[in-house]
Structures are given as C-alpha cells and as structure tokens.
C-alpha positions in Angstrom: -13.5 -0.6 -23.6 -15.0 -3.4 -21.5 -13.9 -2.9 -17.9 -14.3 -5.5 -15.1 -14.2 -4.9 -11.3 -13.9 -8.2 -9.4 -14.6 -8.6 -5.7 -11.3 -8.6 -3.7 -10.6 -12.0 -2.2 -7.5 -11.3 -0.2 -7.9 -11.9 3.6 -10.3 -9.2 5.0 -9.9 -7.0 2.0 -13.1 -5.0 1.9 -12.1 -2.3 -0.6 -13.3 -2.2 -4.2 -11.5 -1.0 -7.3 -14.1 1.6 -8.3 -16.8 3.5 -6.4 -20.3 4.0 -8.1 -19.3 7.6 -8.7 -16.1 6.4 -10.5 -18.0 3.8 -12.5 -20.5 6.5 -13.6 -17.6 8.5 -15.1 -16.3 5.4 -17.0 -19.8 4.7 -18.3 -20.2 8.4 -19.3 -17.0 8.0 -21.4 -18.7 5.2 -23.4 -17.2 2.2 -21.6 -19.0 -0.9 -20.5 -18.4 -1.7 -16.8 -19.0 -5.1 -15.2 -19.1 -5.3 -11.4 -18.9 -8.6 -9.6 -21.9 -9.3 -7.4 -21.4 -7.7 -3.9 -17.9 -6.4 -4.9 -18.7 -3.1 -3.3 -20.6 -4.3 -0.2 -17.5 -4.3 2.1 -17.0 -0.6 1.3 -20.6 0.3 1.8 -21.7 0.3 -1.9 -24.6 -2.0 -2.9 -25.0 -3.6 -6.3 -28.1 -1.3 -6.9 -25.8 1.8 -6.7 -23.7 0.4 -9.5 -26.7 -0.6 -11.6 -28.1 3.0 -11.1 -25.1 4.5 -12.9 -25.2 2.0 -15.8 -23.0 -0.9 -14.7 -23.9 -4.5 -15.2 -23.6 -7.0 -12.4 -22.0 -10.5 -13.0 -22.3 -13.3 -10.4 -18.8 -14.7 -10.4 -15.2 -13.6 -10.5 -14.6 -15.9 -13.5 -17.2 -14.1 -15.6 -15.7 -10.7 -14.8 -12.2 -11.7 -15.7 -13.5 -13.6 -18.7 -15.3 -10.7 -20.3 -13.1 -7.7 -19.3 -10.4 -6.1 -21.5 -9.3 -4.1 -18.5 -9.4 -5.2 -14.8 -9.5 -2.5 -12.2 -8.6 -3.9 -8.7 -7.2 -2.8 -5.4 -4.8 -5.6 -4.4 -2.7 -7.9 -6.5 -4.2 -11.0 -7.9 -3.8 -14.0 -5.5 -3.3 -17.6 -6.5 -7.0 -18.4 -7.3 -7.0 -15.5 -9.7 -3.7 -16.3 -11.5 -5.4 -18.7 -14.0 -8.1 -16.1 -14.8 -5.6 -13.5 -16.2 -5.0 -13.9 -19.9 -2.8 -12.6 -22.7 -3.4 -9.0 -23.7 -5.7 -8.3 -20.7 -4.8 -5.0 -18.9 -4.6 -5.3 -15.1 -4.5 -1.9 -13.2 -4.0 -2.4 -9.5 -1.4 -2.5 -6.7 1.1 -5.3 -7.4 4.2 -4.9 -5.3 6.0 -7.5 -7.5 9.5 -7.0 -6.0 8.6 -8.9 -2.8 6.5 -11.6 -4.4 8.2 -14.0 -6.9 5.2 -16.4 -7.3 3.0 -13.4 -8.3 5.7 -12.1 -10.7 6.1 -15.5 -12.3 2.3 -16.0 -12.6 1.8 -12.6 -14.2 4.6 -13.2 -16.7 3.1 -16.6 -17.6 -0.3 -15.0 -18.0 0.8 -12.7 -20.8 -1.2 -9.9 -19.3 -0.3 -6.2 -19.2 0.4 -5.2 -15.6 0.3 -1.5 -14.8 1.1 -1.0 -11.1 -0.5 1.8 -9.1 2.6 2.0 -6.8 5.1 2.8 -9.5 3.2 5.5 -11.4 5.4 8.5 -10.7 5.2 12.2 -11.4 8.2 14.3 -12.5 8.7 15.5 -8.9 9.1 11.8 -7.9 5.9 11.7 -6.0 3.7 8.6 -6.3 0.1 9.9 -6.9 -1.6 6.5 -6.7 0.3 5.3 -3.6 -0.1 8.6 -1.7 -3.8 8.2 -0.6 -3.3 4.7 0.7 0.0 5.8 2.3 -1.9 8.5 4.1 -4.4 6.0 5.4 -1.8 3.4 6.3 0.4 6.0 8.2 -2.5 7.2 10.3 -3.8 3.6 10.8 -0.3 2.5 12.0 -0.6 4.7 15.1 -4.2 3.6 15.7 -3.2 -0.1 15.5 0.1 0.5 17.4 -1.8 2.2 20.2 -4.2 -0.8 20.4 -1.5 -3.4 20.6 0.3 -1.4 23.3 -2.6 -2.3 25.5 -1.9 -5.1 28.0 -4.8 -7.4 26.9 -3.4 -7.3 23.3 0.1 -8.3 24.5 1.6 -4.8 24.8 3.4 -3.1 27.7 0.2 -1.5 28.9 1.2 2.0 27.8 -1.3 4.8 27.0 0.1 6.5 23.9 -0.7 10.0 25.1 0.0 9.5 28.8 -1.9 11.5 31.4 -0.8 14.5 33.6 2.0 13.3 35.8 2.8 10.3 33.6 4.9 10.5 30.5 3.4 9.7 27.1 4.6 6.8 25.0 7.8 7.2 22.9 7.1 6.7 19.2 9.9 6.2 16.6 8.9 6.7 13.0 11.5 5.3 10.6 11.2 7.2 7.3 9.9 10.7 6.6 7.8 10.1 3.5 4.0 10.2 3.2 3.5 7.3 5.6 6.0 8.5 8.1 4.7 12.1 8.1 1.1 10.9 8.6 2.1 8.5 11.3 4.0 11.3 13.1 1.1 13.7 12.8 -1.4 11.2 14.2 0.9 10.2 17.1 1.6 13.8 17.9 -2.1 14.6 17.9 -2.6 11.8 20.5 0.1 13.4 22.7 3.0 11.0 22.1 6.7 11.8 22.3 7.6 11.4 18.6 10.9 11.0 16.8 11.0 10.7 13.1 14.1 9.7 11.1 15.1 10.2 7.5 18.3 10.4 5.4 17.2 13.6 3.6 18.1 16.7 5.4 15.6 18.8 3.4 12.9 16.4 4.4 13.9 16.7 8.1 13.9 20.4 7.9 10.5 20.5 6.4 9.2 18.2 9.1 10.8 20.3 11.8 9.2 23.4 10.4 5.7 22.0 9.9 5.1 19.4 12.6 3.9 20.0 16.2 6.4 20.7 18.9 6.2 17.1 20.2 7.8 15.8 17.0 11.6 15.7 16.9 13.7 14.9 13.9 16.8 12.6 13.8 19.1 11.7 11.0 18.5 8.1 10.0 21.5 5.9 10.6 22.0 2.4 12.1 23.7 3.9 15.1 20.9 6.5 15.8 18.1 3.9 15.4 20.0 1.5 17.6 20.3 4.2 20.3 16.6 5.0 20.2 15.1 1.5 20.4 15.7 0.5 24.0 13.5 3.3 25.3 10.9 3.3 22.5 7.4 2.0 23.0 6.2 2.0 19.4 8.2 1.8 16.2 6.6 2.6 12.8 8.5 1.3 9.7 7.7 3.5 6.7 10.6 3.3 4.3 9.9 2.9 0.6 12.0 2.6 -2.5 9.5 2.7 -5.4 9.0 -0.7 -7.0 11.9 -2.3 -5.1 12.3 -4.2 -1.9 12.4 -2.2 1.2 15.8 -2.0 3.1 16.1 -3.8 6.5 16.7 -0.9 8.8 16.0 -2.6 12.1 17.9 -5.8 12.5 17.0 -8.8 14.6 19.8 -7.9 17.1 18.3 -4.4 17.5 14.9 -5.9 18.3 16.5 -7.8 21.2 17.4 -4.5 22.8 13.7 -3.4 23.0 11.6 -3.8 26.1 9.1 -6.7 26.2 5.6 -5.5 25.1 7.0 -2.8 22.8 5.2 -2.7 19.5 6.6 -2.6 15.9 4.3 -1.8 12.9 5.9 -2.5 9.6 3.9 -0.5 7.0 6.6 -1.4 4.4 5.6 -5.0 4.5 4.0 -4.8 1.0 7.5 -4.2 -0.3 9.1 -6.9 1.9 9.3 -5.0 5.2 11.9 -2.8 6.7 12.4 -4.8 9.9 14.5 -8.0 9.7 12.0 -9.8 11.9 9.0 -8.9 9.9 6.8 -11.3 7.9 3.3 -10.6 6.4 0.3 -11.0 8.6 -3.4 -10.5 8.0 -6.3 -8.6 9.6 -7.6 -12.0 10.9 -4.3 -12.7 12.6 -2.4 -9.4 12.7 0.4 -9.8 15.2 3.1 -12.2 16.4 5.9 -11.8 19.0 9.7 -11.9 18.5 11.9 -11.6 21.6 8.9 -10.2 23.5 8.3 -7.5 21.0 4.8 -7.4 19.3 5.0 -7.2 15.5 2.1 -5.9 13.4 2.8 -6.5 9.7 -0.6 -6.6 7.9 0.0 -6.2 4.2 -3.2 -4.3 3.5 -3.7 -2.0 6.4 -6.1 0.4 4.6 -8.5 -2.6 4.0 -9.6 -2.2 7.7 -11.2 1.1 6.8 -12.6 0.3 3.4 -15.2 3.1 3.1 -12.6 5.8 3.6 -9.9 4.0 1.6 -12.0 3.2 -1.4 -13.2 6.8 -1.8 -9.6 8.1 -1.4 -8.2 5.5 -3.8 -10.8 6.1 -6.6 -10.2 9.9 -6.3 -6.6 9.2 -7.3 -6.9 6.3 -9.7 -9.9 7.4 -11.8 -8.2 10.0 -14.0 -5.6 7.4 -14.9 -8.1 4.7 -15.5 -10.0 7.0 -17.8 -6.9 7.7 -19.8 -6.2 3.9 -20.2 -9.7 3.2 -21.2 -10.2 6.1 -23.5 -6.9 5.8 -25.4 -5.7 2.2 -24.9 -2.8 1.6 -22.6 0.0 2.2 -25.2 -1.2 5.7 -26.3 -2.1 6.6 -22.7 1.4 5.8 -21.6 2.9 7.6 -24.5 0.9 10.7 -23.6 1.5 10.5 -19.9 5.0 9.6 -18.9 4.0 9.2 -15.2 1.6 6.4 -16.3 4.4 4.8 -18.4 6.4 4.3 -15.2 3.5 2.1 -14.0 4.3 -0.5 -16.7 5.8 -3.5 -14.8 5.1 -6.6 -16.9 3.8 -7.0 -20.5 3.5 -10.2 -22.5 5.8 -12.2 -20.2 8.6 -9.6 -20.0 9.6 -7.3 -17.1 9.8 -3.6 -17.8 10.4 -2.1 -14.3 14.0 -2.1 -13.1 13.2 -2.6 -9.4 11.3 -5.8 -10.2 14.0 -7.2 -12.5 16.7 -6.5 -9.9 14.8 -8.1 -7.1 14.8 -11.5 -8.9 17.9 -11.1 -11.1 15.8 -11.2 -14.3 16.2 -9.3 -17.5 14.7 -5.8 -17.7 13.4 -4.6 -21.1 13.2 -1.1 -22.3 9.7 0.3 -21.9 10.3 2.6 -24.9 10.2 -0.4 -27.2 6.5 -0.8 -26.2 5.5 2.8 -26.7 
C-alpha cells in the first residue's frame, strides 16, 4: 500500500503520525511510505532519519495526499486539507467528529474512509489508541494548571504543593478515567490536596486502593461538584463518552461560585468540553477568563510535548496501521472487531452512532461494509 504522512498544520501541533522506527516497520512489510518534508522535525525526527529506513520525502502536503492510498496523521484534517482528501482514500487519525460539524460534513463530502483512533475499542471497553495521549494530557493538565495558578499568568498565586506551614492547592479532578487518574497521580506527586470524582463505584474503589493518601474519592453528582468548587484552586475536566459529545458537568452558574484566579483545565475539549464555559483554545493563546476564573482549553494538549507524545502514539497505533496496510481496511476490520469500531465515515455515510446522534443524521450499519 502507498502510505502518506503529511506534516501537521494545526496550531502548534508538532507531533507526527509515524516515527522513523514505525516507518521502518511499514517499509519492512512491503509498503511504500511518503513523508512530507520536515514533517518529523517538530518531534525531533529529521528527514534523513526517514530516508535511512526507506521512506521517500515529498516537498508538499498536496503531493502526499495526492499519491497516498492511506494517510496516517495525528490530528483531524483542518480546512486547508479538506479539498485534498478524496474518494476511497483511507484516513487513519484522531477525528473527534461529534464536536465538529464542518469537519464531519467535509469528510462526508470527500468520499474518504475515516477510521478514528479515538473510537477503536477493545472488548473490555478500553480505548487503546486514545490511552497514550490521555496519559500525556492528564499529566500535562496538572503541569499547565500549576503554571496558570501563578500570579503573572493570571492565577491566584498558589503553589500547587504548598510549603511547610502553608496548605497545598486543592485540586478537583472530574472523571476517573485514564486522563483523570493520570492527573490525580501527577497532582498528588506534587503534594496537592486532590479529590477525584466518578459515577462508577468500582472505579472509585480502585482509585482509593491504588492512589497516594492525598487523593480522596467523591461520587460525581451536580450537588457534590457544586459543593467542592468554592474552595477549589484547580479543576481538571476529564470526562469522556467515546465518540460522542462530552456532558457539561460544570455549569456557568457553578463557575461563578469559584474564587477569582482559580484555574479550570478542560481536557475533554476535543469532544466539546465538560465545562459549560469552555471553548477551544490553542497553544499560542491557551487561556481566557470567565467570571475571574482562568480557563485552559487547548484542544491538542499533548502537542506541547511532541517527542514524548509521538513515541507513545506510534507505539499504540503502529500495530493497527500495519493491519490496515497489510490486509486493506475491510479485511482488517473484519478480522479485528476493535478496529471495526474505529470506522466513523465511509463514502459519505456515517457509521458511528455517537457522531450520527450529535448531528441528528442517519447512522448506517457497519456490518454492511464488512
């Protein structure tokens, strides 16, 4: 198969779809891999490293899309890329369609086959291609939250771990999934007073048994969250419904009860955000203030640490990319039902229920494709 890896063009997105080591595996399986010039530079991988493993370098994004049967990316295509996608072309990347109607419409119009990293799901309901970036984003959420708690950044001027004689910051993590657990672990390691919420009692029990003593659990309800917010310094939003829009668990009225200079980090912003006051921001302009509360809602948080993120992502995606390239997407999805759940859009039709429901559009049965 002819595989193309374009350079990411989303704001400050420095990750790349495949590392040289991953590209070497694809070439070893007999596939032709085209890398756009400097696509890997932001992650620390030079063109020469790709050439050394048998890849070919193309100068422009148009040439990569034009020749490739399969595109491997990190982030969803953005507007300048819409016209480059074509019927029958396989796109394998993060899409997060449910919170982006223009992207959904554009990919339907393109006729491309869109398999989304974030909806590939194992029988135990885990999301193997989302987990590595969720781990990065969860840990980064505390790093960024701590930064914006600093007074010069608009925060309250609170040191997240405190010092002897001064209490540490109070951190509320909404959602006990992969993002939430990694955020809680990072905050606990810095010495914060951490509370993590979830609606699953088994999840809360597991967290209580495995987390450090400065992490407390709380059942997630509107009342309980509302009670916590007035004394919380940093809130991490980490709720995910695979392939669907995130629920709004912190309302605008709740935000008004928080102290000025408190910080909210909405890691769920890729799926529409779980704070009512959230809207997407970028690494170039990451924060804004609502009722005195600092909001950080960067839609590609792991892009700030591209070397770590690209390695972690390729570790997870490469086995699936090899299956798609070796067998073709239909046979690969027939043989691997987890991969079949990644099918979102094919030939102008939606095949993932969460995307169809988000826009009140018809959802087609994926079995008809396979």
